[in-house]
FITOR-128713 format. One record per residue: x, y, z of N, C-alpha, C, O in turn; residue in one letter. Coordinates in steps of 0.05 Angstrom, whole numbers, plus 5000, padded with zeros to 4 digits. Layout:
// FITOR-128713
XYZXYZXYZXYZA ...
This chain:
// FITOR-128713
502549705001499949974996501950225001501550374982X 504250375021506150465010506850544994506750784988X 507850284978509050274954507350464926508550604909X 503850424929501850564910501950874919501651054903X 502250914948501151194956502751344932502051474912X 506351214949508551404948508651504911509351704900X 507551274902507451274874505151504855505151564832X 503051584883501351764875501252034888499552204883X 503952064912502752324922506152414938507952264946X 506052624936509052704952508552534967508352324954X 508152494993508852375017506552225027504552355033X 506451925031505051765043505851675070508151705078X 504051565084504551405122501751255109499851315095X 502951015127501250775129501050595166502750435174X 498650695181498550615198497550205209495350095206X 499550125218497349935213496349825252497949915269X 493949665262493449645279492749325286491049215273X 493849175304492349015314491648935341493149045357X 490048805352489548825389487748525387486248415370X 488848465413486648255412486648195446488448095459X 483348325456482948275490481548075493480247935478X 482148095521479647975539479248105557480948205573X 476248125557474748355582472448175599470948015588X 472448235622471948105651469648445664469748685667X 467948245665465848515673464648455699462748315695X 465048495726463348405734461648545755462748685771X 458448515755456348765770455148725796454248505801X 455048905811453948905847455648605848454148415850X 458148545848459548245871458348155845456648345847X 457648045824457447835801458647815777458548025764X 459947595763461947615740458647705717456647555717X 458747875706456447915681456247775661454547625652X 459847895648460347785628462847735620464747815634X 463247615597466047515589466147415563465047225551X 468947745553468747845521471947835514473947885527X 471347745489474747595483474447755450473547625431X 475348015446474948175421477348115396479448045405X 477248145369480248165350479448435335477448505322X 482448595341481448815321483748855304486148825308X 482748905290485049025255484449255243482449385250X 485849325228485149505214487249725196488449775217X 488249835182490150015168489350315167487350345180X 490150525157489450685159491850835140494050705140X 491850985129493151265102492451505112490351575124X 495451685104495251905102496751935080498451775074X 495952185064498152245042498052575043496352695057X 499752695030499552945025499653004992501352954976X 497453094989498653064950497553464943495453574950X 499953594927499953834919499554084957498954314962X 500253844970500654094999498854085023499154205044X 496053815013494253865020493953525041495153325033X 492953525055493153295076490353015060488153055050X 491252835063488952585061488952385077490852345091X 487352245078486652045098485051895097483251985083X 484351565107482951395100483751245117486051275125X 481951015128482050745142479950635131478450715113X 479950365146478250115143478849905158481149815157X 476849775176477449475189478749235178480149075189X 477749255146479849085126481849095115482249215094X 483748925129486148995118486448865092488548905079X 484648725082485148695051483848855029483848775006X 482849075038481649275025483349495017482149715016X 486149505009489249665001487049824988485349974998X 487349754957486349924931484250074941484550284929X 481550104961480150154971480550444987479850674982X 481950325009484450555026486050775006486651015010X 486450664992489850814972487050994964486251154981X 485550994941485051144927482751334940482351574934X 481451164962479951444978482051614999481451815013X 483851504996486551735021487651984999488752195004X 487151874977487852094949485152194944485252384928X 483452144949480952294940480452524962480252764959X 480352344989480352535004482352825004481853035016X 484652774987486552984991486353264982487153484989X 484453124962483153364948482053664952482053864937X 481253594978479453654997480653695025479353675046X 482953745023484953575048485353895068485454075051X 485654005091488454215096490854285085492954145083X 490354495079494154635064495654545085495154635107X 497654365082500454345101502954435101504954335112X 502954705085505754805085507654705097507554745121X 509654575087511854485096511554265116513454225131X 509154115117508053915129511353705116512553765096X 512153465137513753325132514553045151515753065173X 513452775139513052545158515552415154516452325133X 517552435195519252445195521152195183520051975177X 524552255179525452025168525851945193525252075214X 527551635190527251455216529951555243532251615236X 529351565261530151665285529851585304527551515308X 531951555330532051375348529851425368528151595367X 530351235388527851235408529151155423531151045415X 528451165454529751065480527850795471526150765454X 529250585497528050345500525950355517525950505537X 525250285515521950275534521150005538521049865518X 520549885563519649485570516449625570516049815586X 514649535555512449575558511149405557508849415566X 512549125539511148835543512548665561514948655565X 509748485578511548345590510448005589508647935605X 511547795571510047595570508647475587506347435578X 508947425602507447405637504747465627503047315619X 504747845630501247975625499547815604497147735606X 501847775575500347815562499047515553497047525538X 499847325561499247025571497747055596497746835608X 496147265612494447225630491547035616489947075598X 491846895632489046665623486846875637486847025656X 484546775616481646895621480546875670479747025688X 481346535663481146425689482846655712482046705736X 484046725705486146805727485046985727483946985749X 483847345709482647475710480047445718479247675715X 477547275729475947195741477447115776476247035797X 479447145773479647145800480747315813480747325838X 482247515796483747685806481347905815481548045835X 478947905796476548115800475648015834475748145854X 474647665827473947555858474647645888473547675910X 477947685872479647765897479047985902478748045925X 478548155883478448385900476348565906476648785915X 473848415897470748435909470748315934469248335953X 473048175932472848075971473448215989472348276010X 476848305974478048525996476248756004475548826027X 475548885975472949085984471149146004470849346019X 469048805999467348816022467948696047466048616060X 470248646056472548566082472248886091472348936115X 471949076076472849436094469249406088468349346110X 466949416068464149516080463249286068464249216046X 460749116084460248826080457848946050457448806030X 456849176054454149246052455049356019453049376005X 456849416009457649535988457449335969458049105972X 456049485943455549425908458849455900459949675904X 460249235890462949255872461849205845460149035840X 463349405822463149315798466149315788467849455799X 466549195774469549055766469849055738469148845728X 470849235720471549145698474649135700476049325707X 475948795688478948785679479048805651477048685642X 480348905633481148825613484948705608486848775622X 484948545590487848525589487648515562485648415553X 489948625541489848605507492948675508494448825520X 492848445485496948515468495848655450493548575444X 496848915435496049115417499749065398502149015401X 498349125385501549075357501349345346498949355341X 502049525341502049855330504749755301506249555302X 504749945279506249915261506150195243504350255228X 508050315247507450625221509650565205511850485211X 508650645179511550655158511450905146509951075156X 513250995120511851205112515051205085516651025081X 514951535069515651425053519051595048520551615029X 519051725082521851895084522451525100524151535118X 522151445099524451135104523750995139525050825151X 521451155147521151065177519550875179517650895163X 519650655197518550465191518350275232519850105241X 516350405244517050345274515250275275513350355262X 515249985306514049765303513349765336515349785350X 510849745351511249705376508449495396506149565395X 508849405402507749255415509149225448511449225457X 506349215460504249335491502349055497500748955481X 502948965521499848795535499449005557501149015575X 498349105559497649295590495049125594493549025577X 494849115630492249085640491449255657492849325675X 488949355653487249515653483949515680481749435674X 484549595698482449495719480649685727481749855740X 477349735724477150005741474449875749472749735738X 475050035782473449995809471050175815471350365830X 468650115805466350275823464550165840463049975837X 465050305855463850275886461450315902461950425924X 458550245899457150445912455350245943454750015947X 455150505961454750465983452350555991452450795997X 450050455994447850636000445850516016444950286012X 444950756043443650666067442750916081443551126093X 439850736071437251046059438051206041438651126019X 438151536050438251706031441851836029443052016017X 442551616050446651616056447951466027447651226027X 449051576006450851445988452851525983453351765977X 454951265983458551305985457451245950455251185941X 459851295939460851245914463751325908464851545905X 464551105905468351135892468750915867467950685865X 470351145848471051115815473951175824475051355835X 474550955813478350895810479050675787477950475779X 481450795782481950665752485850595756487450775763X 486450385751488750245752489750065732488149875729X 492450045713493149975685495650035686496550245693X 497249765678500049735683501049505655499549335644X 503749555650503749275626506449075648508248945639X 505849125674508248955691506448785705504648855721X 507248495694505648315716506648405743509148395746X 505248515766507348555789503948595810501748585797X 503848625835502648645858500748965860498849015874X 502549175836500449415843497649395845496549585856X 496149195836493449245827491649235860489549335866X 493749045876493048985899493649285923492249295943X 495249455921496449735928493149865924491849995940X 492349785899490450025889486849835900484549925905X 487449685900484449525914485749635956484349595976X 486749675955487049755993486150025998484850106017X 487250225965486150545971482850495979481750516001X 481850415955478350365954478350375983478150565999X 478850085986477349976022479350276028478750476015X 480750276040481350516063479750756058478650866077X 479650806043476551056034474450986042473051126057X 473750746034470250596050470550636074468850776085X 472550526088473450576126473050776129471250826145X 474851036114474151296125470951426130469951576147X 469851276103466851436102465651226119463951126103X 465351106138464051026159462351236177460051216185X 464251436180464451536194462651836185462451836161X 461752036195459652246178460252526198460452496222X 460452736188459853036208458853236187457853166166X 459253466194458553676185460453856176462553876188X 459954016151462454286148460054516145457854486136X 461354756156459255016150461055166130463455166135X 460355296111460755416078463255606095463255706117X 465055606073466955846082469255836063468755656048X 471555956057474055926054475255796077475055826101X 476455656063478455446073479855296055479555246031X 483055176086484655056058483754726049482554556063X 484854706022482754426014485054265990485954325968X 485254006010487653856001486253655976483853595976X 487953585957485553435938488353165939490753185936X 487253015944489152735938489152665903488652795883X 489852455907492152475874488152325857487952405834X 486452215863483752185851482652475851481252535832X 483052635866481552935859483053045854482553275861X 485453035842487353285833486453375804486553605796X 485553145789485053145764483853475756484653605737X 481553555776480053705764481953975771480954195766X 485053985784486054205778487754045754488254185734X 488353865753490353775720489953745685491453725666X 486853755692485753695665485853955651486553935627X 485154265662485654535657489154605646489954725626X 490554475672492354495655493454315634494354455616X 493654115631493753875608492354015588493153965565X 490054205589488554345552490754565549492154535529X 491454835572492854925570495454825566496055035556X 497454695565500054565555499354405528501154295514X 496754385522495954265498497354455471496654685470X 499554345445499854495431497954585404498354775389X 495954385404493854455384492254785399491554995388X 492254685427490454985443492255185442491155405445X 494855185437495955355434497255515412497855745415X 497755385389496755465365493255615353492655765334X 491955515368488955655363488655975378487256175374X 490555895396490556215415488556255439487856455450X 487755845446486155975465487255965492486256085511X 489555795493489855675518492355995526493956135513X 491455975552491756265577495156185576496456335590X 496455995564499155995570500356025541502755965538X 498856115522500256195498502356295502502456415523X 505156305486506956605484507656635512508956845517X 507156475532508456595558510656405563511756455585X 511556225551514756105562516956285572518056475562X 517256155594519256355602518556525636519956615654X 514756495633513556735651514056405680513956165678X 514356605701512456435729510456375728509056535742X 509456255721506056275718504156235749501956325755X 506755985768505355845784506455815817508355955823X 505555685833507155685858509855515843509555355825X 512955625857514555435847515455175868517855155870X 513654965885513254825895511454645860511254405860X 511154715849509954695818511354535802513154685794X 511854285791513254215771512054045748510653855754X 512354085730511153835708512053705692512953865675X 512653425682513653275668511453165648509053215654X 512153015623510552865603512952655594514152685573X 513652475612515352285607514651995599514451795614X 514151985563515151685556516251525549515951385528X 518351515573520251385572520251075599521950895602X 517951125614517851015640517450795624516450785602X 518950545643518050185643515350205653514450355670X 514250065641511749835661508850095656506850095670X 509450305636506450535638505550425608507250375590X 502450395606501150375586502050745562502050775538X 502350855574503751155546504651025551503350855563X 508250965548510651055551510950925516509050835505X 512650935508513250755478515850945477516351135493X 517550865455520451015445519351205422521051385418X 517851215412515951305397512951315399511551165414X 511851575378510051705375508151565358509351375347X 505351575350504151415318504951545308504151495285X 505951685307507551835281510551755277511451865256X 511851645287514151455285516951715287519251705278X 515151985307516852185322517652035341516151945359X 521351985337522352005379521352035403521252275399X 520552005423520552065453522252065470523951895475X 521652325481523852325505521152505528518952605523X 522352475547522352565571521952995572523553175574X 519152975568518553335565518153535590515753535598X 519653705604519653895621518554085617519654265603X 515554105629512454315618512954475637513654685626X 512954495666513254675689515254595714515054445732X 517754815703519854715725518954955746518755195741X 518354815772518755115796517755315787518755545787X 514455215776513355455772512755615734511155745720X 515655475734514755715690515655545679517355365678X 514155635670513255505646515055505622516355705615X 515155155605517355095599517255065578519355095565X 514654975565513854845536510854785535509154905548X 510354615519507954455511509454195495511754115493X 506454115482506253775473505053905441503154055436X 507053745420505653815398505853575382508053465387X 503753395360504353195341505753315314506053555317X 506453255299507653335269504753595269504953745288X 503353635259502053795237500954015258500054215247X 500854025283500754205303503354405306503354645307X 505754205309508354315305509754475280511754625281X 508354405260508854475226506354785234507054995224X 503754805251502855005240504355245266504555475260X 505155165285505655345296509055465308509855595328X 510555335281513755365272515855235292518255295290X 514955055309516154915328517454645316517254605292X 518654475332519154325330518254035336519254005358X 516853755327514153575349515853525360518253525354X 514253445384515953385412514953085414514953015438X 513752865393513552565385510652575413510652425433X 509752675411506452685423504552545406502752415416X 504752555389501952475370501052195374502551995376X 499252185375497451975392494351985372492852185374X 493651755354491851695339490751265357491651075369X 487951385340485551295331485950995312488350935307X 484550875304485150785275484050895251484650865227X 481751045265479351175250479451495253478251665240X 481951535281482551815273485451915262486951755251X 486252165265488552315255489952415278489152535298X 492552325268494152445306493052805317492453015306X 493152695344493152965360494252965387494452815407X 494753135382497953245408496453075436494453195445X 497152855450496252725465499552655488501752555481X 498352755520499652655534500552305540499152105534X 502752295550503952005552503151975586501051895596X 505852095600504851995634505952255637508252315632X 503452445650502852695664504052585689503852375700X 505852835696507852715719507152925744509352895755X 505753115761506653235780507753185797506453045813X 510453255806512053265808512753225845514253415850X 512453125861512353045882513853285904515453445894X 513353315926514853535946517053445964518853275963X 516353615983519153595997518053366030519353216045X 513653496030513453366056512053176054511653096031X 511053056072511152736084507752766080507052936096X 504952636062502852686075502052686103500352856111X 502852566115502652546144502652846163501452936182X 504952926142505953196156504153406148503353566165X 503353416117501853556113498553536130497453726142X 497653336129495653366153495353426173493253486185X 497853406183497753446207497653796213497553926233X 497853876183498354256189496154316192495454516205X 494354136180491754216174490254316200490054116214X 488854556215487654556235484654506226483254336236X 483654696200479854676195481254576168483154736164X 481254366146479954396122478054146109476054036119X 479154116091477653956070480053776058482253846051X 478753516059480153306046479253216014478252986015X 479253266001477353155966479052945960481552925957X 476952785961477852535945476452525915477852495895X 474552535913472952475888471152715881470352865900X 470352775853469353075842467552975828468652775818X 465352985820462952965808463753225782464653455784X 462753075758462753275729466253435724466253675718X 468553285727471353405720471053395689471153175678X 470753605675472453635652470353775637470453795613X 467153935660464653945647465854315652468054395659X 463754455645464654725640465954825628466254705607X 467555095631469355175603473255085616474855255625X 473554905613475454775619478354915610480454925623X 477854995590481955165580481955415592483755575589X 479655475609480555825627480855755645480855975655X 481255585668482455455684479955435704480755345725X 477055505706475055515724474755255729475755075715X 472955205757472155075762470355055779470655215798X 467454825780465454985806464454695804462954655784X 465054465821464954205818462754145850463354275871X 461354035850460553795870462753635875464653615859X 462453495905464253335915462453065912460053115911X 463052865910463252555909464452505940462552475956X 465752485946467752375958469252665982469552885971X 469852636007471252926024470352846051468252736060X 472552926059473252946094473753166098474653336082X 472953186130472353376146476153366160476953156168X 477553536160480153526176479453696204478153906206X 480253596217480753816251482853656261483453416266X 483853916263487053946293488653696275489653536291X 489153636246491753516237490253196243491653026254X 488053146239486852936237483952876223482053016230X 483652676205481052686183478852596208479452386220X 476852716216475552746230472052546219470552456236X 471252526185468852376185468752476165470752616160X 466152466138465952436111464152656118462752676138X 464552816099462253046099460553086069462153066051X 458153136061456453096050455653366033456053566047X 454853416010453553566008455353795999454654036000X 457253725991459754075989460254095951460153915934X 460654335950461754365936464254585932464754705953X 465754665909468054785922468254915891467154815871X 470155195891470555335857472155545858472155735874X 473755515838476655665836477255635808475755525793X 479955775799482355775782484855745794486155855812X 485255435766487355445772490055605776491955585793X 489555805751491556035749491356195766493156355772X 488956175776488956425796490656285827492256455836X 490456015844488955845852492655715855494055765875X 493455595835496355495834498255735837500555705829X 497655955846499756155846501356155865503656225867X 498956015890500655985923498955615924496655565918X 500755475931501355265936502055185968504455175974X 500155125987501855076013503654836014505754826027X 502954696002504954406007503854295990501554345984X 505754065977504853795961507053605970509453665975X 505453315974506053075986508553005974509053075951X 510352885989512252685975510652455953511052435929X 509352335967507652055963506252155926505052355919X 506851975914504052065893502751825878503851605878X 500451865866500751475855499451555830498851785824X 499051355815497851355793495351325794494151205812X 494251455773490651545773489551505742490451565720X 487351405750485951465716487951355691488051485670X 489351155692491251175675494551265682496251175698X 494251525659496151705647497951855673500051975668X 497151835691497452065715498452025749497151945769X 500852115746502152195760501852365785503852495789X 499652415804499352545815499952685849497752655859X 500852755861500952765886499352845903497052835894X 499352935929497053035952497753455947499253575962X 496653545932496753825936494954075960492853995971X 495354195963494854305997494154615973495654705956X 491154705980490654965973489355095996487155066007X 492755366002490955466029488655566033487855556056X 487255676015485355686013483155755988483855925972X 480055595984478555595967475555555980475055456002X 473755675960470855675967470055445973470755265958X 469155405988467855105990465555146000466055326017X 462555086001460555105997458254886003457554715987X 456954916035455154626033452554686036451654786057X 451154636015448254576010445854646024444654476039X 445154856021443354916035443655256052442055406062X 447755266049447855496061449755686046450055916055X 
């Protein structure tokens, strides 16, 4: 296919994907479904007269049709001045394929699901637990007319747990997500994290509306991290909608805040030697001690912005590449979590938030109801509080950070976040 395309286009690229997955689903503590799925497909991008064409199909034998459709779409595609597919380039050696994990049987996945449910029920027997486990083996290959040929193989394990406990009108909901490409015991710590939250939620207390210190746990910190990701995405920078556009070198945040995107970490599903366009990967510093250092780009947005691509192009079979984070990391601070909590005389610990990503995320504004939160008094967690909401703006509130914990956790797949204490936020209790 690449040869056919090269004969009729100035530049050409072929992307191929094949994957096999086993999915196990438990619902309300019981095994619900067991599904095995295979996916194969090919996609082509071409540049003809400076315009981009794209076509894809899950039928890998339909090469003539893919070629014809890609060339036809280029007649009406985006004009991409000086757009070039990458020549062969080196990338880091990254371990993201574990044969033991790839060979994990459906029987073992079912056992793992039962073990996780049992551990959570031990913390609270009144709980309904939903567990989704997926073991996948995926292989992608990108080839282009500039001579690049890169194949990546991964075997990720993903686990999603949703917990619900209902006692009269009192409802506790906990959602968490875990993934890895290494066969280890990391999922057990993940389950203990959920069980510990359930135990803490046994005791209830009250809270009055006011401005107060708010400590965001790693599972709640994405309400702060998502606007940062939007602002650091080169596509939004080029479009001129990022509040950070044109501000490299400025100190935008508290000096305690440092952020990197690191696709070179072993064992992480977001890691790889090259991105989905064949550009070599590297650790990229985005914010250093509060100072904005840079953004992430794929090939197209880098060309549009007049900068070098950073190796952050990600795609699906039927979607064009777009700038995407691999392993988004807020670096840990100097204080232990125990010491951070001990210094809070009257505050709020936020564990999970409803509606993350809703509203005007790109501006940094957030106003959300809390799914799970705890009151802190005199350095101790004294009980769960309900019907609470918080509001703020990350570009204002992250200018002053009281503390960042040494401890960090991987949450929701590709985020590694610490506990972040803001000295003062608007906290509102329902009815007040």
